[in-house]
C-alpha positions as CSV (number, residue, x, y, z in Angstrom):
1,X,79.3,103.4,-11.5
2,X,82.6,102.6,-13.3
3,X,84.5,100.4,-10.8
4,X,87.7,101.2,-12.6
5,X,87.5,104.9,-11.7
6,X,90.1,105.4,-9.0
7,X,91.3,108.2,-6.7
8,X,93.7,109.5,-9.4
9,X,90.8,109.8,-11.8
10,X,88.7,112.0,-9.6
11,X,91.6,114.1,-8.4
12,X,92.5,114.9,-12.0
13,X,88.9,116.1,-12.6
14,X,89.1,120.0,-13.0
15,X,85.7,120.5,-11.4
16,X,86.7,118.4,-8.4
17,X,89.8,120.5,-7.9
18,X,87.8,123.7,-8.2
19,X,85.5,122.4,-5.6
20,X,88.4,121.6,-3.3
21,X,89.8,125.1,-3.7
22,X,86.4,126.7,-3.0
23,X,86.0,124.5,0.0
24,X,89.3,125.6,1.5
25,X,88.3,129.2,0.8
26,X,84.9,129.1,2.6
27,X,86.4,126.9,5.3
28,X,88.7,129.7,6.2
29,X,85.8,132.2,6.4
30,X,84.3,132.3,9.9
31,X,81.2,134.1,8.5
32,X,80.4,131.0,6.4
33,X,81.9,127.9,8.0
34,X,83.0,127.1,11.6
35,X,85.1,124.2,12.6
36,X,83.8,120.9,11.0
37,X,80.5,122.5,10.0
38,X,79.3,122.8,6.4
39,X,79.7,120.3,3.6
40,X,80.0,120.2,-0.2
41,X,79.4,117.6,-2.9
42,X,80.0,116.7,-6.5
43,X,78.2,114.1,-8.6
44,X,80.4,112.3,-11.1
45,X,79.8,109.1,-13.1
46,X,77.2,107.7,-10.6
47,X,79.2,108.6,-7.6
48,X,78.4,111.3,-5.0
49,X,81.6,112.7,-3.7
50,X,80.7,114.3,-0.4
51,X,82.6,115.8,2.5
52,X,83.5,113.3,5.2
53,X,81.9,113.6,8.6
54,X,84.1,115.5,11.1
55,X,86.5,116.8,8.6
56,X,87.1,120.6,8.1
57,X,86.5,122.3,4.7
58,X,89.5,124.5,5.5
59,X,91.7,121.4,5.1
60,X,90.4,120.5,1.6
61,X,93.8,121.2,-0.1
62,X,95.9,119.4,2.5
63,X,93.9,116.5,3.6
64,X,91.6,113.9,2.1
65,X,88.1,115.1,3.1
66,X,85.8,113.7,0.4
67,X,84.0,110.3,0.5
68,X,82.7,108.4,-2.6
69,X,79.1,107.2,-2.3
70,X,77.1,105.1,-4.7
71,X,74.4,107.5,-5.8
72,X,71.8,105.2,-7.2
73,X,71.9,102.9,-4.2
74,X,71.7,105.9,-1.8
75,X,68.7,107.3,-3.7
76,X,66.9,103.9,-3.7
77,X,67.5,103.5,0.1
78,X,66.2,107.1,0.6
79,X,62.9,106.3,-1.2
80,X,62.6,103.2,1.0
81,X,63.3,105.3,4.1
82,X,66.4,103.2,4.8
83,X,69.1,105.8,4.4
84,X,69.6,107.0,8.0
85,X,73.0,105.3,7.9
86,X,74.9,106.1,4.7
87,X,78.1,104.2,5.5
88,X,76.9,101.1,3.6
89,X,76.8,103.1,0.3
90,X,80.5,104.1,0.4
91,X,82.6,102.9,-2.5
92,X,85.2,101.2,-0.4
93,X,87.7,100.7,-3.2
94,X,87.9,104.5,-3.6
95,X,87.9,105.3,0.2
96,X,91.4,104.6,1.1
97,X,91.3,106.9,4.1
98,X,88.3,105.0,5.6
99,X,86.3,108.2,6.0
100,X,82.6,108.3,6.9
101,X,80.1,110.3,4.8
102,X,78.8,113.7,6.1
103,X,75.6,113.6,8.1
104,X,74.0,115.6,5.3
105,X,74.8,113.0,2.6
106,X,71.2,112.3,1.8
107,X,70.5,116.0,1.3
108,X,73.3,116.2,-1.2
109,X,72.1,113.1,-2.9
110,X,68.5,114.2,-3.1
111,X,69.2,117.6,-4.7
112,X,69.5,117.3,-8.5
113,X,72.4,119.8,-8.9
114,X,75.9,118.5,-9.9
115,X,77.4,120.6,-7.1
116,X,75.8,121.3,-3.7
117,X,77.2,123.6,-1.0
118,X,75.9,123.8,2.5
119,X,77.3,126.5,4.9
120,X,76.5,127.9,8.3
121,X,76.4,131.5,7.1
122,X,76.1,133.8,10.1
123,X,74.1,136.3,8.1
124,X,71.6,133.5,7.1
125,X,71.5,132.0,10.6
126,X,70.5,135.3,12.1
127,X,67.4,135.5,9.9
128,X,66.8,131.7,10.2
129,X,66.5,132.0,14.0
130,X,63.4,134.1,13.6
131,X,59.9,132.7,13.8
132,X,58.8,135.0,10.9
133,X,61.8,134.0,8.7
134,X,59.7,133.0,5.6
135,X,57.9,136.3,5.6
136,X,60.8,138.6,6.2
137,X,63.1,136.8,3.8
138,X,60.6,136.9,0.9
139,X,61.4,140.4,-0.3
140,X,65.1,140.0,0.4
141,X,65.5,136.9,-1.8
142,X,63.0,138.0,-4.5
143,X,64.1,136.7,-7.9
144,X,66.0,133.7,-6.6
145,X,64.5,130.2,-6.8
146,X,64.5,129.5,-3.0
147,X,62.6,127.7,-0.3
148,X,62.4,127.9,3.5
149,X,62.6,124.6,5.4
150,X,61.5,124.7,9.0
151,X,63.9,123.1,11.5
152,X,64.1,119.3,11.7
153,X,67.1,117.2,12.7
154,X,69.9,117.1,10.1
155,X,70.3,113.9,8.2
156,X,67.4,111.9,6.7
157,X,64.6,113.9,8.5
158,X,66.0,117.1,7.0
159,X,66.2,115.5,3.6
160,X,62.5,114.5,3.7
161,X,61.6,118.0,4.8
162,X,63.5,119.5,1.9
163,X,61.8,117.2,-0.6
164,X,58.5,118.3,0.9
165,X,59.3,122.0,0.8
166,X,61.4,122.6,-2.3
167,X,60.3,122.3,-5.9
168,X,62.4,120.6,-8.7
169,X,63.8,124.0,-9.7
170,X,64.8,125.2,-6.2
171,X,68.4,126.4,-6.1
172,X,68.6,127.9,-2.6
173,X,67.4,126.5,0.7
174,X,67.2,128.5,3.9
175,X,67.2,126.0,6.7
176,X,65.3,127.2,9.8
177,X,67.7,127.4,12.8
178,X,70.4,125.9,10.7
179,X,72.0,127.5,7.6
180,X,72.1,127.9,3.9
181,X,72.3,125.4,1.0
182,X,72.9,126.3,-2.7
183,X,73.1,124.0,-5.8
184,X,74.4,124.7,-9.2
185,X,75.7,123.2,-12.4
186,X,79.2,123.7,-11.1
187,X,81.2,125.1,-8.2
188,X,81.2,128.6,-9.7
189,X,77.4,128.7,-10.0
190,X,76.7,127.3,-6.5
191,X,79.4,129.5,-4.9
192,X,77.9,132.6,-6.6
193,X,74.5,131.8,-5.1
194,X,76.1,131.4,-1.6
195,X,77.8,134.8,-2.0
196,X,74.6,136.5,-3.4
197,X,72.4,135.2,-0.5
198,X,75.0,136.3,2.1
199,X,75.2,139.7,0.5
200,X,71.4,140.1,0.4
201,X,71.0,139.0,4.0
202,X,73.8,141.1,5.4
203,X,72.7,142.9,8.6
204,X,74.1,145.6,10.8
205,X,76.4,144.3,13.5
206,X,76.5,145.8,17.0
207,X,80.0,146.4,18.2
208,X,80.5,144.8,21.6
209,X,82.6,146.3,24.4
210,X,86.0,144.7,24.8
211,X,86.5,141.9,27.3
212,X,88.1,142.6,30.6
213,X,91.0,140.3,30.0
214,X,92.7,141.1,33.3
215,X,89.7,140.1,35.3
216,X,89.3,136.9,33.2
217,X,92.9,136.0,33.7
218,X,92.6,136.5,37.5
219,X,89.3,134.5,37.7
220,X,90.5,131.6,35.6
221,X,94.0,131.3,37.1
222,X,94.7,127.7,38.3
223,X,91.4,126.5,36.8
224,X,90.5,124.4,33.8
225,X,89.5,127.5,31.9
226,X,91.3,130.3,29.9
227,X,90.0,133.4,28.2
228,X,88.9,132.9,24.6
229,X,91.7,133.9,22.3
230,X,89.5,135.4,19.6
231,X,88.5,138.9,20.8
232,X,85.2,138.6,18.9
233,X,84.0,135.6,21.0
234,X,83.7,137.7,24.1
235,X,80.8,139.7,22.6
236,X,78.3,137.2,23.9
237,X,79.2,138.3,27.4
238,X,80.0,142.0,27.0
239,X,77.1,143.0,24.7
240,X,73.9,142.9,26.9
241,X,71.6,142.4,23.9
242,X,73.7,139.5,22.7
243,X,73.6,137.9,26.2
244,X,69.9,138.4,26.4
245,X,69.5,136.4,23.1
246,X,72.0,133.7,24.0
247,X,70.2,133.0,27.3
248,X,67.1,132.1,25.3
249,X,68.6,128.8,24.2
250,X,70.5,127.2,21.3
251,X,69.9,128.7,18.0
252,X,71.4,126.1,15.6
253,X,72.6,122.4,15.8
254,X,76.4,123.0,15.9
255,X,76.0,125.1,19.0
256,X,74.5,122.1,20.8
257,X,77.2,119.7,19.5
258,X,80.2,121.8,20.3
259,X,79.1,124.1,23.2
260,X,76.4,122.0,24.7
261,X,72.8,123.1,25.1
262,X,72.3,126.9,25.8
263,X,75.1,128.7,27.6
264,X,76.5,128.5,31.1
265,X,76.9,131.8,32.9
266,X,78.8,132.7,36.1
267,X,79.0,135.9,38.2
268,X,82.4,137.5,38.4
269,X,83.0,136.4,42.0
270,X,82.7,132.7,41.4
271,X,85.5,130.5,40.1
272,X,84.6,128.6,37.0
273,X,84.0,124.9,37.5
274,X,82.3,121.9,35.8
275,X,82.5,120.2,32.5
276,X,81.0,123.0,30.3
277,X,83.3,123.8,27.3
278,X,82.4,127.5,27.5
279,X,81.5,129.8,30.4
280,X,80.0,133.3,29.9
281,X,80.8,135.9,32.6
282,X,78.4,138.8,32.0
283,X,80.1,142.1,31.4
284,X,83.6,140.5,31.5
285,X,84.0,137.9,28.7
286,X,84.1,134.3,27.8
287,X,86.2,131.5,29.2
288,X,86.9,128.2,27.3
289,X,88.1,124.9,28.7
290,X,91.8,124.5,28.2
291,X,91.2,120.9,27.0
292,X,88.2,121.8,24.8
293,X,87.9,120.1,21.4
294,X,89.1,122.0,18.3
295,X,85.5,123.0,17.4
296,X,84.7,124.9,20.6
297,X,86.6,128.2,19.9
298,X,85.1,128.6,16.4
299,X,81.6,128.0,17.7
300,X,82.1,130.4,20.6
301,X,83.0,133.1,17.9
302,X,80.0,132.0,15.9
303,X,77.6,132.6,18.8
304,X,78.8,136.1,19.2
305,X,78.6,136.7,15.5
306,X,75.0,135.5,15.2
307,X,73.7,137.2,18.3
308,X,75.4,140.5,17.3
309,X,73.2,140.5,14.2
310,X,69.9,140.0,16.1
311,X,67.7,142.4,18.2
312,X,66.2,141.1,21.4
313,X,62.9,142.6,20.2
314,X,62.8,140.3,17.2
315,X,60.7,137.1,17.3
316,X,63.6,134.8,18.0
317,X,63.0,131.1,18.3
318,X,65.5,128.6,19.8
319,X,65.7,124.8,19.6
320,X,63.6,123.0,22.1
321,X,65.1,120.6,24.7
322,X,63.7,117.7,22.6
323,X,65.7,119.0,19.6
324,X,68.8,119.2,21.8
325,X,68.4,115.8,23.2
326,X,67.8,114.4,19.7
327,X,71.1,115.9,18.5
328,X,73.1,114.8,21.5
329,X,71.8,111.2,21.4
330,X,72.4,110.8,17.7
331,X,75.2,108.3,16.8
332,X,76.2,110.3,13.8
333,X,76.9,113.4,15.9
334,X,78.6,111.3,18.6
335,X,81.0,110.2,15.9
336,X,81.7,113.8,14.7
337,X,82.3,114.9,18.3
338,X,84.8,112.1,18.8
339,X,86.7,113.1,15.7
340,X,86.9,116.7,16.9
341,X,87.9,115.6,20.4
342,X,90.9,113.8,18.8
């Protein structure tokens, strides 16, 4: 690594600027990224520039969201199984904002591509929540260099699973109960793969009945809750098929982190109460806590988007309680939650 390379140097790099513009674009697309989810990276001069934990891709053009990590030191620690905490590999001299690397830093470092993009594409997550995902995806992704990775906790465990599942030429990863990763020689190539996979995996979407906003306002009056502002978020409650699926458990990690394990339902004749960030009133709609963190509303919308693409008759698999406990007890996710709470 060239220690003289400073923030001005990387910010004058055309590819870095292209990646920031692309990040802001996908960060504003609820079908690809929700809240602080997703991450991107660029390898330059021995440094891995990776999205900071808890930051939003949507803010890539207005805030400092990228962290410099010493790539060789990170890879050496990974091979020694000592890279669970990636903070020691940050190039402090180039990290004036004091940001912390993404929880997926090891994944970005392990992949050989100069640019890596990881999104929580709702089209992909609908397929990735099926127990038969590798089989049903095979004809849809034919011709792409892709691999399916069964669910393991994000971070170092996921990186090890990727290295076990993917070959050296793999460009696309479908992460079970998680999302989509694509790597390329540059942002244009990686972004094109993200778009191509999303197009190939596009599914029909059930149209949910509208929420009963009058009833929701009446029920939530003088409580800590308010009706979800996004009309799409209510589909989890008003579409019986979506509700059936949501009741089976958490389908991906960010659901657990931002909404808590599973969903909390209430009959229409009970006032909402308790600490849950989201309450589902079957047939009526969704209520969110007034003081909920900034990530709750986008993940409430995401749940409706994913379940609207699934059929209750499909072999859907949810995260286990052990998976949920592992996520909620993980220091890296506690840090990300704290940032979003602020």
